[in-house]
N, C-alpha and C positions, 0 to 999 in steps of 0.2 A: 711797440720794442721788439725786435726782432731776436728771434734766436739764431745765432751764428754758427757756422758749423765747427770752427776751431778758435781755441785761445791763443794769447800770447805763450810760447812756450815755458816762460819762468812760473806764469802762475799754474800751467797745468802741469807741471813736475811737482810743484809744490802739493797740489790737491792729491793727486798719485799718490803721492807721499801718504795722504792721512787715512788713505782706505785702508791698509792693515791695522793702524790705528784705532779706527772706527771698528773694525773685528774685531779688533782684543778689548776691547770696553763691552763690545754687543756679547762676550764669552764669561764677565763675568759671575759669580755666584748670586742666586736671586733673593732676596727678602722673603721674609714670612706672607701669606695671603693676605690680601687686604678682603674684606668681607663681600659676600656676594652684592649687599645692597649698594655697595660704593660706585661710582659713576668710572667709568675708564676712559684710558688717555692712548691718544695714539703716538707714536713718535718711537716705535721699536719698545713696546712694554703699555701696560694699562695699569692706572689708578684713579684716585679721584681727584687729585691735582696734577697741575701741568708742571714744567720745569720751574716755574717762576712763582709757584706756590698758587695760582688761580685755580679758582674749580673748571676742571675740562667738560665741553658739551657731550663728548661720547658716552654713550649706554653701552650697559654690558650686553644687551641685545642687539647689539649695533651688526649688521651682516657684513658679512664678507664674500666675494663670489671667488669662488675657488677658480684656479686653472691646472693645466696637465702639467706634468712633471717633466715631459720632453721639449714642451713648449710652452711660451705664458699665453697661447689662446685662454678665453675664457669658456669654462663647460657650464653649464645651466644647472648649477650647484649652488648652493648658498647657507651659508651657517654664521651663527654668531663667533664675534671676534674672539671668544674667550675658547668656544671650543676647537677654533680655527688652531691656535696657537697650545693647546692643549695637545692635539690628536697630529701636530704636525702636517696639515693641509696646505697643500700648496695655493698661491694668492700674490697679488700684485702691490708693491710697493714703492716709495721716492726716497733718495736721500737728498738733501739740499744742504750745499756746501757754501755759505753766505760768506760775500766778501765786502766789505765796505770799501766807500772811497779812498781810506789808507791801506788798502791790500791785506786788512786783517780778517779771517775767518771768525765768524760767531761759532762759538760753541755754547753749547745749553747746559748748565747743571740741572740733573735730575733731583727731584723731590725725591726726600729720604722716605716717601710712603710709596714710590712706584715699586710695581710688581717686581720688574728687571731692571738690575743694574742700579739701585738706588744710590743717592749720593755721587752719582758719577759725573763726566763730561761727555756729551755726545753732540753728532751733529744734528741738524732739522731732519725729521724723518716723518711719514706721513703715508697711510693705508689708502689703495684707491679703492674708490667707493664702484659696487655694482656697476658695470659695464665702461666705467671712466678711462681715458688714457692717460697715458703717465705725465704728458705733459700739463693738461687737464689738474692733476692730482699734485703736480709741483705748485701750480697759480694758486691752488685752494689752498693747501697745506701752506703757503707764505702768508697766506690772508689771517686763516683760522691761526698759526703758531704764533707768527708775528706780529701780525694787523699792518701787515704791508703790502700796499696793492702791486700787482704785479706792472702790469702798464705805467703806472707813475712812478713807482719808487728803483724800478730794475733798469739799467741800463744797459746791462747785455747779458747771457744765459748761454750755455752749452753744456752738452754732454760730455761727461768722461768717457765712457767708451760707447763705440756703435750699436751695440747689442746690450738688451737686458740681461743680468747675471744670476744665477740661481743661487741665492744665499741658504744656506742648511746649518742654522746656529740653534745649539743645545743649552739651554740655562739652569743649571742645577741648583737645588737645595743646600743647605750645608750638610747634609748628612750625605751629598752625593747622588742622591736621585732626581729625576729629571724632573723639572717644574714647568718649562715650557719648551715647546720645540716649531721653531720658528723657521718655514719651510718659505721663502719669499724671491718672487721674480723681481727684481732691482734695477732699477735706473738712477744713475746719480747724476745731478744736474751741479755745477758750478754757477752762482746766481751773485752778479755784481750789482752793489745799490750804486743810485744815486748821491753825491755829495749831499750831506745834511740830512739822508734819512736815517730816523730812527728806527728801530726793532722796537715797534710798544714799549712797555717797561722795561727794556732791557739796557744798559748802560756801556759804554765806550771799556770799561772795565773786563767786560765778559768777550770782548773780542781779543783772540789770539792770535799775536804775530804769526805771520808763516814762516 
């Protein structure tokens, strides 16, 4: 499957409209802290559960490679994911807007145990592993989060913008204090699934029409 440079305009316009929605979801107030012994989950928040209730493979000491603030170039600094989000250190990540053969976008319902934005809807998100490119992170994230092989399950994919965007999102505690500060160089991909491809244990009811 090849990345294509542009998409049909109706699909691209629909997905562009989802970006402000995704940013609004990300600005929700955070839940109480999970204990330090729980595992962490990628996808714009850490937790011991994934959005579908399964146990995530990411550990609290998982390392992210930092970037600069002026560009997304990697620097030779590696920090645990929790420390990165508490200190607002820049790093890389991807968002995936997954579209099925019926032109519906998959939105994940986040567990009530997620540290950020519990019980809310979000797109698929993934952090880059150290030294990893954006497309590589997108392919890995699709497999890890949804159980879908990029080569076997994706008919086409494209990036919404030609350059990464620096997202600066502050998550607040109920008392208004800063809970997490996520500064992430982000590339957003629209990923179109082949007919009959099922996203892991996710049902058709979890796809939302555009």
